[in-house]
A tleap script that builds the chain and sets N, CA, C and O, in Angstrom:
source leaprc.protein.ff14SB
mol = sequence {
  NMET ILE ASN TYR ARG GLN LEU LEU LYS GLU
  VAL LEU MET PRO ASP GLU MET ARG GLU ALA
  MET TYR GLY LEU LEU ILE ALA GLY ASP LYS
  ASP ARG GLU MET ILE LEU SER GLY GLU LYS
  THR VAL SER ILE ARG THR GLY PHE ARG ARG
  TYR LYS PRO ASP THR THR ILE MET LEU GLY
  CYS HIE TRP LYS SER TRP ALA VAL LEU ALA
  THR VAL THR LYS VAL ARG TYR CYS ILE LEU
  LYS ASP VAL THR PRO GLU GLU VAL ARG LYS
  GLU GLY PHE GLY ASN LEU ASN GLU LEU PHE
  SER ASP LEU LYS GLN TYR TYR SER ASP ILE
  ASN TRP GLU SER GLN VAL THR VAL ILE GLU
  TRP ALA ASP VAL GLN GLY THR LEU VAL CGLU
}
set mol.1.N position { 11.350 -46.446 6.451 }
set mol.1.CA position { 10.992 -45.983 4.842 }
set mol.1.C position { 10.159 -44.667 4.699 }
set mol.1.O position { 9.200 -44.423 5.432 }
set mol.2.N position { 10.630 -43.764 3.617 }
set mol.2.CA position { 10.102 -42.344 3.596 }
set mol.2.C position { 8.303 -42.394 3.096 }
set mol.2.O position { 7.843 -43.062 2.170 }
set mol.3.N position { 7.800 -41.788 3.711 }
set mol.3.CA position { 6.085 -41.822 3.424 }
set mol.3.C position { 6.155 -40.349 2.320 }
set mol.3.O position { 6.069 -39.218 2.798 }
set mol.4.N position { 6.297 -40.560 1.020 }
set mol.4.CA position { 6.446 -39.532 0.100 }
set mol.4.C position { 4.958 -38.993 0.100 }
set mol.4.O position { 4.863 -37.775 0.249 }
set mol.5.N position { 3.522 -39.863 -0.077 }
set mol.5.CA position { 2.727 -39.068 0.187 }
set mol.5.C position { 2.366 -37.960 1.517 }
set mol.5.O position { 1.870 -36.837 1.592 }
set mol.6.N position { 2.742 -38.646 2.184 }
set mol.6.CA position { 2.611 -37.679 3.810 }
set mol.6.C position { 3.442 -36.602 3.676 }
set mol.6.O position { 2.979 -35.492 3.935 }
set mol.7.N position { 4.863 -36.738 3.233 }
set mol.7.CA position { 5.942 -35.490 2.940 }
set mol.7.C position { 5.121 -34.603 1.758 }
set mol.7.O position { 4.992 -33.408 2.026 }
set mol.8.N position { 4.592 -35.038 0.565 }
set mol.8.CA position { 4.523 -34.235 -0.222 }
set mol.8.C position { 2.827 -33.234 0.367 }
set mol.8.O position { 2.725 -32.046 0.063 }
set mol.9.N position { 1.717 -33.930 1.160 }
set mol.9.CA position { 0.864 -33.316 2.046 }
set mol.9.C position { 1.324 -32.428 2.944 }
set mol.9.O position { 0.593 -31.469 3.191 }
set mol.10.N position { 2.729 -32.548 3.688 }
set mol.10.CA position { 2.728 -31.379 4.484 }
set mol.10.C position { 3.592 -30.335 3.734 }
set mol.10.O position { 3.616 -29.196 4.201 }
set mol.11.N position { 4.307 -30.615 2.609 }
set mol.11.CA position { 4.968 -29.479 1.610 }
set mol.11.C position { 3.886 -28.495 1.044 }
set mol.11.O position { 4.090 -27.281 1.028 }
set mol.12.N position { 2.666 -29.095 0.555 }
set mol.12.CA position { 1.488 -28.721 -0.110 }
set mol.12.C position { 0.467 -28.330 0.495 }
set mol.12.O position { -0.502 -27.772 -0.021 }
set mol.13.N position { 0.662 -28.674 1.948 }
set mol.13.CA position { -0.859 -28.353 2.399 }
set mol.13.C position { -0.308 -28.182 3.963 }
set mol.13.O position { -0.503 -29.018 4.845 }
set mol.14.N position { 0.459 -26.861 4.139 }
set mol.14.CA position { 0.741 -27.113 5.338 }
set mol.14.C position { -0.167 -26.779 6.577 }
set mol.14.O position { -1.270 -26.346 6.245 }
set mol.15.N position { 0.003 -26.862 7.665 }
set mol.15.CA position { -1.095 -26.679 8.577 }
set mol.15.C position { -1.324 -24.984 8.748 }
set mol.15.O position { -2.379 -24.353 8.803 }
set mol.16.N position { -0.173 -24.599 8.797 }
set mol.16.CA position { -0.123 -22.796 8.817 }
set mol.16.C position { -0.225 -22.229 7.730 }
set mol.16.O position { 0.975 -22.114 7.478 }
set mol.17.N position { -0.835 -21.697 6.724 }
set mol.17.CA position { -0.288 -20.815 5.639 }
set mol.17.C position { 0.156 -19.393 6.046 }
set mol.17.O position { -0.478 -18.685 6.829 }
set mol.18.N position { 1.444 -19.007 5.365 }
set mol.18.CA position { 1.752 -17.923 5.517 }
set mol.18.C position { 1.056 -17.169 4.594 }
set mol.18.O position { 0.573 -17.807 3.658 }
set mol.19.N position { 0.818 -15.542 4.625 }
set mol.19.CA position { 0.125 -14.567 4.002 }
set mol.19.C position { 1.188 -14.107 3.096 }
set mol.19.O position { 2.290 -13.750 3.511 }
set mol.20.N position { 0.862 -14.117 1.902 }
set mol.20.CA position { 2.163 -13.290 1.143 }
set mol.20.C position { 2.302 -11.841 1.532 }
set mol.20.O position { 1.372 -11.244 2.074 }
set mol.21.N position { 3.445 -11.277 1.261 }
set mol.21.CA position { 3.657 -9.752 1.796 }
set mol.21.C position { 3.107 -8.912 0.487 }
set mol.21.O position { 3.210 -9.347 -0.660 }
set mol.22.N position { 2.607 -7.854 0.770 }
set mol.22.CA position { 1.945 -7.319 -0.624 }
set mol.22.C position { 3.261 -5.970 -0.652 }
set mol.22.O position { 4.045 -5.751 0.271 }
set mol.23.N position { 3.195 -5.236 -1.939 }
set mol.23.CA position { 4.002 -4.058 -1.967 }
set mol.23.C position { 3.089 -3.133 -2.334 }
set mol.23.O position { 1.992 -3.487 -2.765 }
set mol.24.N position { 3.473 -1.675 -2.193 }
set mol.24.CA position { 3.013 -0.764 -2.916 }
set mol.24.C position { 4.307 0.113 -3.646 }
set mol.24.O position { 5.319 0.522 -3.077 }
set mol.25.N position { 3.988 0.241 -4.887 }
set mol.25.CA position { 4.591 1.155 -5.500 }
set mol.25.C position { 4.866 2.726 -5.298 }
set mol.25.O position { 3.786 3.285 -5.488 }
set mol.26.N position { 5.622 3.446 -5.066 }
set mol.26.CA position { 5.449 4.554 -4.340 }
set mol.26.C position { 6.656 5.485 -5.466 }
set mol.26.O position { 7.877 5.418 -5.327 }
set mol.27.N position { 5.892 6.370 -6.619 }
set mol.27.CA position { 6.754 7.201 -7.684 }
set mol.27.C position { 7.124 8.641 -7.093 }
set mol.27.O position { 6.343 9.515 -6.714 }
set mol.28.N position { 8.656 8.659 -7.116 }
set mol.28.CA position { 9.026 10.264 -7.032 }
set mol.28.C position { 9.762 10.231 -5.824 }
set mol.28.O position { 9.636 9.356 -4.966 }
set mol.29.N position { 10.460 11.106 -5.773 }
set mol.29.CA position { 11.812 11.517 -4.541 }
set mol.29.C position { 10.739 12.602 -3.270 }
set mol.29.O position { 10.964 12.792 -2.075 }
set mol.30.N position { 9.832 13.017 -3.954 }
set mol.30.CA position { 8.978 13.825 -2.867 }
set mol.30.C position { 8.932 12.733 -1.966 }
set mol.30.O position { 9.600 12.673 -0.933 }
set mol.31.N position { 7.990 11.706 -2.439 }
set mol.31.CA position { 6.811 10.921 -1.996 }
set mol.31.C position { 7.730 9.949 -0.860 }
set mol.31.O position { 7.391 9.744 0.305 }
set mol.32.N position { 9.040 9.391 -1.567 }
set mol.32.CA position { 10.077 8.983 -0.501 }
set mol.32.C position { 10.355 9.687 0.717 }
set mol.32.O position { 10.098 9.169 1.803 }
set mol.33.N position { 10.826 10.753 0.624 }
set mol.33.CA position { 10.877 11.495 1.539 }
set mol.33.C position { 9.882 12.130 2.615 }
set mol.33.O position { 10.208 12.720 3.645 }
set mol.34.N position { 8.718 11.901 2.188 }
set mol.34.CA position { 7.569 12.209 2.942 }
set mol.34.C position { 7.241 10.888 3.916 }
set mol.34.O position { 6.929 10.962 5.104 }
set mol.35.N position { 7.413 9.418 2.975 }
set mol.35.CA position { 6.871 8.347 3.872 }
set mol.35.C position { 8.033 8.169 4.894 }
set mol.35.O position { 7.785 7.673 5.993 }
set mol.36.N position { 9.457 8.610 4.520 }
set mol.36.CA position { 10.562 8.320 5.854 }
set mol.36.C position { 10.601 9.088 6.984 }
set mol.36.O position { 11.117 8.737 8.045 }
set mol.37.N position { 9.836 10.571 6.679 }
set mol.37.CA position { 9.489 11.554 7.716 }
set mol.37.C position { 8.479 11.345 8.453 }
set mol.37.O position { 8.390 12.032 9.471 }
set mol.38.N position { 7.413 10.327 8.155 }
set mol.38.CA position { 6.256 10.159 8.667 }
set mol.38.C position { 5.248 11.072 8.094 }
set mol.38.O position { 4.132 10.627 8.360 }
set mol.39.N position { 5.175 12.366 7.292 }
set mol.39.CA position { 4.393 12.989 6.722 }
set mol.39.C position { 3.688 12.263 5.857 }
set mol.39.O position { 2.538 12.670 6.017 }
set mol.40.N position { 3.671 11.088 4.693 }
set mol.40.CA position { 2.790 10.435 4.228 }
set mol.40.C position { 2.922 8.961 5.072 }
set mol.40.O position { 3.916 8.318 5.411 }
set mol.41.N position { 1.285 8.693 5.280 }
set mol.41.CA position { 1.038 7.481 5.630 }
set mol.41.C position { -0.161 6.745 5.265 }
set mol.41.O position { -0.694 5.745 5.746 }
set mol.42.N position { -0.474 7.584 4.185 }
set mol.42.CA position { -1.650 6.533 3.534 }
set mol.42.C position { -1.424 6.738 1.969 }
set mol.42.O position { -0.903 7.752 1.505 }
set mol.43.N position { -1.866 5.681 1.224 }
set mol.43.CA position { -1.773 5.724 -0.353 }
set mol.43.C position { -3.654 5.200 -0.654 }
set mol.43.O position { -4.495 4.494 -0.098 }
set mol.44.N position { -3.533 6.168 -1.996 }
set mol.44.CA position { -5.388 5.905 -1.868 }
set mol.44.C position { -5.121 5.660 -3.448 }
set mol.44.O position { -4.592 6.511 -4.164 }
set mol.45.N position { -5.595 4.268 -3.944 }
set mol.45.CA position { -5.427 3.709 -5.187 }
set mol.45.C position { -6.828 3.382 -5.714 }
set mol.45.O position { -7.792 3.446 -4.951 }
set mol.46.N position { -6.970 3.018 -7.053 }
set mol.46.CA position { -8.486 2.811 -7.584 }
set mol.46.C position { -8.815 1.721 -6.996 }
set mol.46.O position { -7.961 1.095 -6.369 }
set mol.47.N position { -10.102 1.284 -7.081 }
set mol.47.CA position { -10.630 -0.006 -7.162 }
set mol.47.C position { -10.698 -0.981 -5.848 }
set mol.47.O position { -10.749 -0.476 -4.726 }
set mol.48.N position { -10.697 -2.109 -5.995 }
set mol.48.CA position { -10.580 -2.915 -4.771 }
set mol.48.C position { -9.173 -3.548 -4.285 }
set mol.48.O position { -8.761 -4.513 -4.930 }
set mol.49.N position { -8.644 -3.224 -3.534 }
set mol.49.CA position { -7.078 -3.581 -3.147 }
set mol.49.C position { -7.006 -4.364 -1.987 }
set mol.49.O position { -7.179 -3.730 -0.946 }
set mol.50.N position { -6.751 -5.838 -1.851 }
set mol.50.CA position { -6.575 -6.488 -0.717 }
set mol.50.C position { -5.363 -6.727 0.217 }
set mol.50.O position { -4.555 -7.634 0.421 }
set mol.51.N position { -5.670 -5.243 0.779 }
set mol.51.CA position { -4.477 -5.169 1.867 }
set mol.51.C position { -5.588 -5.106 3.058 }
set mol.51.O position { -6.667 -4.515 3.090 }
set mol.52.N position { -4.809 -6.093 4.223 }
set mol.52.CA position { -5.432 -6.007 5.587 }
set mol.52.C position { -4.515 -5.663 6.366 }
set mol.52.O position { -3.300 -5.765 6.198 }
set mol.53.N position { -5.258 -5.124 7.496 }
set mol.53.CA position { -4.745 -4.366 8.941 }
set mol.53.C position { -3.752 -5.218 9.423 }
set mol.53.O position { -3.916 -6.400 9.121 }
set mol.54.N position { -2.625 -4.908 10.185 }
set mol.54.CA position { -1.542 -5.659 11.013 }
set mol.54.C position { -0.927 -6.868 9.850 }
set mol.54.O position { -0.699 -8.040 10.149 }
set mol.55.N position { -0.766 -6.364 8.718 }
set mol.55.CA position { 0.154 -6.792 7.638 }
set mol.55.C position { 1.449 -6.339 7.532 }
set mol.55.O position { 1.541 -5.348 8.256 }
set mol.56.N position { 2.326 -6.536 7.075 }
set mol.56.CA position { 3.573 -5.650 6.690 }
set mol.56.C position { 3.676 -6.086 5.301 }
set mol.56.O position { 3.630 -7.153 4.690 }
set mol.57.N position { 3.865 -4.603 4.987 }
set mol.57.CA position { 3.921 -4.145 3.355 }
set mol.57.C position { 4.862 -3.651 3.150 }
set mol.57.O position { 5.319 -2.939 4.045 }
set mol.58.N position { 5.655 -3.794 1.796 }
set mol.58.CA position { 6.847 -2.858 1.224 }
set mol.58.C position { 6.399 -2.122 0.378 }
set mol.58.O position { 5.641 -2.373 -0.558 }
set mol.59.N position { 7.034 -0.852 0.814 }
set mol.59.CA position { 6.899 0.343 0.054 }
set mol.59.C position { 8.198 0.563 -0.634 }
set mol.59.O position { 9.300 0.476 -0.091 }
set mol.60.N position { 7.933 0.904 -2.071 }
set mol.60.CA position { 9.426 0.975 -2.769 }
set mol.60.C position { 9.204 1.804 -4.091 }
set mol.60.O position { 8.055 2.130 -4.391 }
set mol.61.N position { 10.319 2.171 -4.927 }
set mol.61.CA position { 9.886 2.394 -6.348 }
set mol.61.C position { 11.161 1.592 -7.186 }
set mol.61.O position { 12.366 1.478 -6.962 }
set mol.62.N position { 10.532 1.252 -7.930 }
set mol.62.CA position { 11.285 0.515 -9.187 }
set mol.62.C position { 12.264 1.799 -9.998 }
set mol.62.O position { 13.335 1.522 -10.540 }
set mol.63.N position { 11.790 2.970 -9.974 }
set mol.63.CA position { 12.568 3.762 -10.687 }
set mol.63.C position { 13.934 4.169 -10.000 }
set mol.63.O position { 14.960 4.481 -10.605 }
set mol.64.N position { 13.745 4.104 -8.467 }
set mol.64.CA position { 14.670 4.600 -7.909 }
set mol.64.C position { 15.592 3.752 -6.957 }
set mol.64.O position { 16.567 4.288 -6.430 }
set mol.65.N position { 15.307 2.511 -6.750 }
set mol.65.CA position { 15.569 1.660 -6.429 }
set mol.65.C position { 15.546 1.883 -4.700 }
set mol.65.O position { 16.644 2.071 -4.178 }
set mol.66.N position { 15.009 1.875 -4.309 }
set mol.66.CA position { 14.483 1.844 -2.716 }
set mol.66.C position { 13.277 1.066 -2.258 }
set mol.66.O position { 12.424 0.701 -3.068 }
set mol.67.N position { 13.194 0.810 -0.986 }
set mol.67.CA position { 12.258 0.131 -0.482 }
set mol.67.C position { 12.415 -0.398 1.004 }
set mol.67.O position { 13.302 -1.159 1.389 }
set mol.68.N position { 11.173 0.258 1.934 }
set mol.68.CA position { 11.093 -0.003 3.548 }
set mol.68.C position { 10.007 -0.872 3.845 }
set mol.68.O position { 9.211 -1.265 2.992 }
set mol.69.N position { 9.971 -1.161 4.996 }
set mol.69.CA position { 8.643 -2.069 5.322 }
set mol.69.C position { 7.755 -1.128 6.070 }
set mol.69.O position { 8.242 -0.035 6.360 }
set mol.70.N position { 6.210 -1.454 6.516 }
set mol.70.CA position { 5.875 -0.905 7.003 }
set mol.70.C position { 4.194 -1.734 7.434 }
set mol.70.O position { 3.590 -2.572 6.764 }
set mol.71.N position { 3.838 -1.177 8.642 }
set mol.71.CA position { 2.713 -2.182 8.984 }
set mol.71.C position { 1.510 -1.585 8.260 }
set mol.71.O position { 1.589 -0.386 7.993 }
set mol.72.N position { 0.505 -2.187 7.936 }
set mol.72.CA position { -0.897 -1.796 7.470 }
set mol.72.C position { -1.720 -1.529 8.778 }
set mol.72.O position { -2.054 -2.504 9.450 }
set mol.73.N position { -2.037 -0.368 9.144 }
set mol.73.CA position { -3.308 -0.447 10.181 }
set mol.73.C position { -4.574 -0.009 9.868 }
set mol.73.O position { -5.507 0.153 10.654 }
set mol.74.N position { -4.559 0.180 8.632 }
set mol.74.CA position { -6.217 0.411 8.537 }
set mol.74.C position { -6.257 0.192 6.668 }
set mol.74.O position { -5.304 0.280 5.893 }
set mol.75.N position { -7.557 -0.078 6.388 }
set mol.75.CA position { -7.792 -0.309 5.118 }
set mol.75.C position { -9.444 0.077 4.916 }
set mol.75.O position { -10.336 -0.530 5.509 }
set mol.76.N position { -9.662 1.118 4.036 }
set mol.76.CA position { -11.037 1.373 3.811 }
set mol.76.C position { -11.305 1.686 2.300 }
set mol.76.O position { -10.493 2.237 1.557 }
set mol.77.N position { -12.703 1.209 1.907 }
set mol.77.CA position { -13.263 1.153 0.930 }
set mol.77.C position { -14.361 2.222 0.749 }
set mol.77.O position { -15.216 2.319 1.629 }
set mol.78.N position { -14.408 3.301 -0.690 }
set mol.78.CA position { -15.315 4.307 -0.787 }
set mol.78.C position { -15.062 4.649 -2.276 }
set mol.78.O position { -14.348 4.073 -3.096 }
set mol.79.N position { -15.863 5.772 -2.401 }
set mol.79.CA position { -15.654 6.013 -3.608 }
set mol.79.C position { -14.868 7.515 -3.613 }
set mol.79.O position { -14.969 8.060 -2.514 }
set mol.80.N position { -14.223 8.180 -4.457 }
set mol.80.CA position { -13.193 9.034 -4.329 }
set mol.80.C position { -13.683 10.072 -3.620 }
set mol.80.O position { -13.181 10.268 -2.513 }
set mol.81.N position { -14.830 11.020 -4.122 }
set mol.81.CA position { -15.108 12.067 -3.148 }
set mol.81.C position { -15.720 11.868 -1.902 }
set mol.81.O position { -16.270 12.845 -1.393 }
set mol.82.N position { -15.734 10.753 -1.287 }
set mol.82.CA position { -15.861 10.561 -0.108 }
set mol.82.C position { -14.525 10.127 0.807 }
set mol.82.O position { -14.489 9.581 1.910 }
set mol.83.N position { -13.583 10.516 0.047 }
set mol.83.CA position { -12.314 10.615 0.607 }
set mol.83.C position { -12.154 11.475 1.678 }
set mol.83.O position { -12.496 12.617 1.373 }
set mol.84.N position { -11.675 11.335 3.078 }
set mol.84.CA position { -11.613 12.417 4.113 }
set mol.84.C position { -10.860 13.500 3.905 }
set mol.84.O position { -10.257 13.393 2.837 }
set mol.85.N position { -10.619 14.576 4.512 }
set mol.85.CA position { -9.853 15.650 4.585 }
set mol.85.C position { -8.567 15.019 5.439 }
set mol.85.O position { -7.459 15.472 5.155 }
set mol.86.N position { -8.652 14.096 6.368 }
set mol.86.CA position { -7.608 13.767 6.688 }
set mol.86.C position { -6.882 12.870 6.076 }
set mol.86.O position { -5.661 12.944 5.942 }
set mol.87.N position { -7.760 11.766 5.578 }
set mol.87.CA position { -7.173 10.942 4.566 }
set mol.87.C position { -5.989 11.541 3.290 }
set mol.87.O position { -4.987 10.953 2.883 }
set mol.88.N position { -6.498 12.822 2.892 }
set mol.88.CA position { -6.158 13.579 1.989 }
set mol.88.C position { -5.182 14.070 2.404 }
set mol.88.O position { -4.220 14.071 1.636 }
set mol.89.N position { -5.029 14.627 3.636 }
set mol.89.CA position { -3.793 15.283 3.846 }
set mol.89.C position { -2.543 13.988 4.602 }
set mol.89.O position { -1.329 14.162 4.708 }
set mol.90.N position { -3.263 12.855 4.989 }
set mol.90.CA position { -2.170 12.014 5.143 }
set mol.90.C position { -1.660 11.233 3.813 }
set mol.90.O position { -0.984 10.207 3.895 }
set mol.91.N position { -1.927 11.636 2.965 }
set mol.91.CA position { -1.839 10.807 1.132 }
set mol.91.C position { -0.609 12.204 1.150 }
set mol.91.O position { 0.324 11.871 0.419 }
set mol.92.N position { -0.447 13.157 1.563 }
set mol.92.CA position { 0.455 14.468 1.051 }
set mol.92.C position { -0.218 15.843 0.281 }
set mol.92.O position { 0.484 16.705 -0.247 }
set mol.93.N position { -1.463 15.875 0.312 }
set mol.93.CA position { -2.017 16.758 -0.448 }
set mol.93.C position { -2.928 17.681 0.327 }
set mol.93.O position { -3.279 17.193 1.401 }
set mol.94.N position { -3.286 18.588 0.131 }
set mol.94.CA position { -4.357 19.947 0.531 }
set mol.94.C position { -5.245 19.639 0.609 }
set mol.94.O position { -5.848 19.612 1.682 }
set mol.95.N position { -5.801 19.208 -0.672 }
set mol.95.CA position { -7.516 19.269 -0.581 }
set mol.95.C position { -7.468 17.749 -1.654 }
set mol.95.O position { -6.621 17.002 -2.145 }
set mol.96.N position { -8.612 17.865 -1.622 }
set mol.96.CA position { -9.237 16.700 -2.495 }
set mol.96.C position { -8.801 16.833 -3.952 }
set mol.96.O position { -8.199 15.860 -4.404 }
set mol.97.N position { -8.971 17.707 -4.633 }
set mol.97.CA position { -8.734 18.316 -5.853 }
set mol.97.C position { -7.324 18.064 -6.006 }
set mol.97.O position { -7.026 17.281 -6.908 }
set mol.98.N position { -6.361 18.576 -5.295 }
set mol.98.CA position { -5.364 18.309 -5.463 }
set mol.98.C position { -4.781 16.437 -5.704 }
set mol.98.O position { -4.089 15.937 -6.590 }
set mol.99.N position { -5.193 16.057 -4.941 }
set mol.99.CA position { -5.298 14.653 -4.921 }
set mol.99.C position { -5.992 13.946 -6.283 }
set mol.99.O position { -5.318 13.103 -6.876 }
set mol.100.N position { -7.128 14.233 -6.705 }
set mol.100.CA position { -8.072 13.899 -7.832 }
set mol.100.C position { -6.802 14.078 -9.229 }
set mol.100.O position { -6.552 13.221 -10.076 }
set mol.101.N position { -6.036 15.745 -9.070 }
set mol.101.CA position { -5.306 15.852 -9.857 }
set mol.101.C position { -4.224 14.514 -10.269 }
set mol.101.O position { -4.219 13.796 -11.269 }
set mol.102.N position { -3.364 14.520 -9.099 }
set mol.102.CA position { -2.428 13.449 -9.438 }
set mol.102.C position { -2.961 12.228 -9.587 }
set mol.102.O position { -2.591 11.671 -10.620 }
set mol.103.N position { -3.806 11.533 -8.821 }
set mol.103.CA position { -4.286 10.530 -9.475 }
set mol.103.C position { -4.870 10.167 -10.860 }
set mol.103.O position { -5.082 9.015 -11.240 }
set mol.104.N position { -5.112 11.336 -11.592 }
set mol.104.CA position { -5.464 11.512 -12.867 }
set mol.104.C position { -4.389 11.033 -13.759 }
set mol.104.O position { -4.599 10.177 -14.619 }
set mol.105.N position { -3.002 11.695 -13.516 }
set mol.105.CA position { -1.749 11.039 -13.697 }
set mol.105.C position { -1.666 9.822 -13.957 }
set mol.105.O position { -1.446 9.508 -15.127 }
set mol.106.N position { -1.794 8.953 -13.105 }
set mol.106.CA position { -1.978 7.543 -13.039 }
set mol.106.C position { -2.955 6.698 -13.667 }
set mol.106.O position { -2.704 5.852 -14.525 }
set mol.107.N position { -4.166 6.995 -13.158 }
set mol.107.CA position { -5.601 6.314 -13.396 }
set mol.107.C position { -6.108 7.769 -14.847 }
set mol.107.O position { -6.159 8.984 -14.656 }
set mol.108.N position { -6.299 7.258 -15.734 }
set mol.108.CA position { -6.709 8.601 -16.423 }
set mol.108.C position { -8.257 8.703 -16.831 }
set mol.108.O position { -8.764 9.708 -17.329 }
set mol.109.N position { -8.930 7.502 -16.542 }
set mol.109.CA position { -10.426 6.975 -16.192 }
set mol.109.C position { -10.994 7.617 -15.213 }
set mol.109.O position { -12.139 8.057 -15.323 }
set mol.110.N position { -10.132 7.780 -13.919 }
set mol.110.CA position { -10.765 8.090 -12.680 }
set mol.110.C position { -11.964 8.930 -12.650 }
set mol.110.O position { -12.326 9.172 -13.801 }
set mol.111.N position { -12.535 9.336 -11.973 }
set mol.111.CA position { -13.769 10.321 -11.889 }
set mol.111.C position { -14.255 10.288 -9.977 }
set mol.111.O position { -13.814 9.579 -9.072 }
set mol.112.N position { -15.115 11.173 -9.967 }
set mol.112.CA position { -15.474 11.540 -8.564 }
set mol.112.C position { -16.126 10.359 -7.828 }
set mol.112.O position { -15.983 10.271 -6.608 }
set mol.113.N position { -16.833 9.451 -8.508 }
set mol.113.CA position { -17.379 7.974 -8.327 }
set mol.113.C position { -16.572 7.476 -8.539 }
set mol.113.O position { -17.151 7.101 -9.558 }
set mol.114.N position { -15.498 6.940 -8.619 }
set mol.114.CA position { -14.539 5.694 -8.744 }
set mol.114.C position { -14.693 5.196 -7.062 }
set mol.114.O position { -14.877 5.788 -5.998 }
set mol.115.N position { -14.554 4.145 -7.373 }
set mol.115.CA position { -14.385 3.080 -6.253 }
set mol.115.C position { -12.589 3.228 -5.651 }
set mol.115.O position { -11.627 2.852 -6.320 }
set mol.116.N position { -12.532 3.623 -4.783 }
set mol.116.CA position { -10.906 3.686 -4.255 }
set mol.116.C position { -10.718 2.781 -3.030 }
set mol.116.O position { -11.662 2.291 -2.410 }
set mol.117.N position { -9.225 2.572 -2.685 }
set mol.117.CA position { -8.827 1.788 -1.532 }
set mol.117.C position { -7.834 3.080 -0.562 }
set mol.117.O position { -6.775 3.619 -0.881 }
set mol.118.N position { -8.481 3.220 0.389 }
set mol.118.CA position { -7.343 3.855 1.169 }
set mol.118.C position { -6.682 3.077 2.095 }
set mol.118.O position { -7.190 2.386 2.978 }
set mol.119.N position { -5.406 3.247 1.812 }
set mol.119.CA position { -4.370 2.310 2.639 }
set mol.119.C position { -3.417 3.151 3.451 }
set mol.119.O position { -2.429 3.827 3.165 }
set mol.120.N position { -4.110 2.850 4.643 }
set mol.120.CA position { -2.914 3.498 5.732 }
set mol.120.C position { -2.039 2.901 6.762 }
set mol.120.O position { -2.602 2.124 7.533 }
set mol.121.N position { -0.688 3.120 6.941 }
set mol.121.CA position { 0.454 2.630 7.604 }
set mol.121.C position { 0.986 3.240 8.466 }
set mol.121.O position { 0.766 4.424 8.720 }
set mol.122.N position { 2.174 2.131 9.344 }
set mol.122.CA position { 2.407 3.129 10.522 }
set mol.122.C position { 4.136 2.197 10.615 }
set mol.122.O position { 4.486 1.305 9.843 }
set mol.123.N position { 4.826 2.670 11.602 }
set mol.123.CA position { 6.002 1.886 11.893 }
set mol.123.C position { 7.156 1.508 10.374 }
set mol.123.O position { 7.626 0.391 10.161 }
set mol.124.N position { 7.376 2.606 9.593 }
set mol.124.CA position { 8.099 2.239 8.756 }
set mol.124.C position { 9.346 2.165 9.264 }
set mol.124.O position { 9.842 2.913 10.106 }
set mol.125.N position { 9.999 0.932 8.547 }
set mol.125.CA position { 11.004 0.361 9.410 }
set mol.125.C position { 12.197 0.391 7.845 }
set mol.125.O position { 11.656 0.578 6.755 }
set mol.126.N position { 13.565 0.220 7.890 }
set mol.126.CA position { 14.481 0.250 6.799 }
set mol.126.C position { 15.217 1.678 6.795 }
set mol.126.O position { 14.862 2.632 7.487 }
set mol.127.N position { 16.120 1.668 6.049 }
set mol.127.CA position { 17.122 2.696 5.848 }
set mol.127.C position { 17.641 2.645 4.058 }
set mol.127.O position { 17.728 1.587 3.433 }
set mol.128.N position { 17.874 3.716 3.596 }
set mol.128.CA position { 17.925 4.054 2.341 }
set mol.128.C position { 19.493 4.016 2.140 }
set mol.128.O position { 20.272 4.856 2.591 }
set mol.129.N position { 19.839 2.868 1.366 }
set mol.129.CA position { 21.253 3.008 0.924 }
set mol.129.C position { 21.559 3.779 -0.282 }
set mol.129.O position { 21.202 3.128 -1.264 }
set mol.130.N position { 22.051 4.848 -0.588 }
set mol.130.CA position { 22.245 5.288 -2.317 }
set mol.130.C position { 23.276 4.434 -2.975 }
set mol.130.O position { 23.543 4.596 -4.166 }
savepdb mol mol.pdb
quit
């Protein structure tokens, strides 16, 4: 006889819950090429973003229909003015002012005191099919 109560418990409350895969939307052909070449290994987003080191994320763009996988290596929370020069460089910018101007396109209310999440990744996997 099937124990439906036990079966339902196993389905709804498994012993080991797997984490959901997170994604990062990346806009533009330049960023895509920089990710694939390894030049861009950071994304800086406003607010608190729940990414965890040693997890797989999907980097992609809904406008250009591409996606690759990467492993999150570091997540740091700070205010925008405290983003390091190295993080700015890994995001693909020459200085913090260039980064600020770019972020302003996406987040109109951003300022130097805004909370940001710095997401760093490595081990990009996948190929593009045009």
